N, C-alpha and C positions, 0 to 999 in steps of 0.2 A: 312249514307253519307258513302264508302266504305274508309280501310285504303290505308298507304302508300303499305302495303304489300300485297295485296290484287287486286290494279288497278295494279301492277308490273305482278303477276298473270294472271289478263288478259288482260294483256298488250301483254304476252306470249305464254297464248293456243289462242287468239290473232295470233302473228305473224307464230304462227306451222302449222294453219287455215291456212292461207294463201300459206304458202307454199307446204301445202299438193295440196291443189284448184290448179294447176298450174301442175303437174304429169298429164299430160291426160292421159297414158296409163303407169296404176301404175301394179306393182307386188300388187300379192295377201298377200304379210304382210307388203305394203306398205297401200292397198284400205282399210284392217283390222285395222290395224291404225289409217288411216283417217278416219277412222266409227266408232271408241270410240273413236275421238276428237271432234267428231260432236255431237257426244252423248253429252258426257260432256258439250260440245259449251249449247244443248239443254237447259242443265240443267239450266243454269250462264245465257243463254239471259234474260228472264225479270229481274235480280238483277245485268245486264252489263249496263256499261256506255253506254249512245247514244254514242259518235262519233269508242266506240268499235263495237258493233254493225255496224252499216253500213260500218266498212272495213268487218265482215263476210259476211255481202250483199253484196259490191261490190263482194268480189274475188267469190260468191257460184252462181253471176247472168257471171258471166265471165268463167265458169267451159262448156268445149263443150259434155260434156256425165255425167248429175248427175246422182248419185245412189235415191233409194226409202231416204237415211239415209239424203244425202244431204238438194232434196228437201225437206223432212220433217225440215232440218234447216232453209234453207230458207224462210217453209212458218214462222216458229216462229219469225225470224227474221224480218220480213213481215208482219206482226200483231206488233210484237214490237213498228217496225219503223210509222206506224197507229197512236196506241196513243199514240206515241211523238208526230205526228202532230195536234192529233182532228180532224182522217178523220174523225169522227163517225156526227160533224157538218157540215155536208157539204155534206149531203148524199142530200141533196135534192135541191139544188144547181141545176138548171137548167142550160147544156151547149149549143152554139149552136150544132144541127149537121152537118159537113158536111163530103160529100163523097169522100171514098176512089176511085182515080179512079184505073184500072183495067191495070194487065199488057199488055195489045191488044189494050190501047189509047197511043196513041206518041202525044209531043203535036208538 
């Protein structure tokens, strides 16, 4: 269990990440800073509280043009969330197949 200071540091990192994910056309400095934050978060995601990982994932999923570093962090958050939800246990569950209508079909 993390202490209060560690939780505050994680929360601050999450807030900074969310803010930087909202910058659609970052300058070189902003992009470098954002990628640095993404790299730091990547190393901390396995130890973060689940609600922090969820918020990072939400922000990353909202990015219009994610960089390779952002996609790497998004993969790490999705992996962590899959473990949290124990999705491995549901791999063999049979789901009904529902066909997706093509764009040319109109009702």
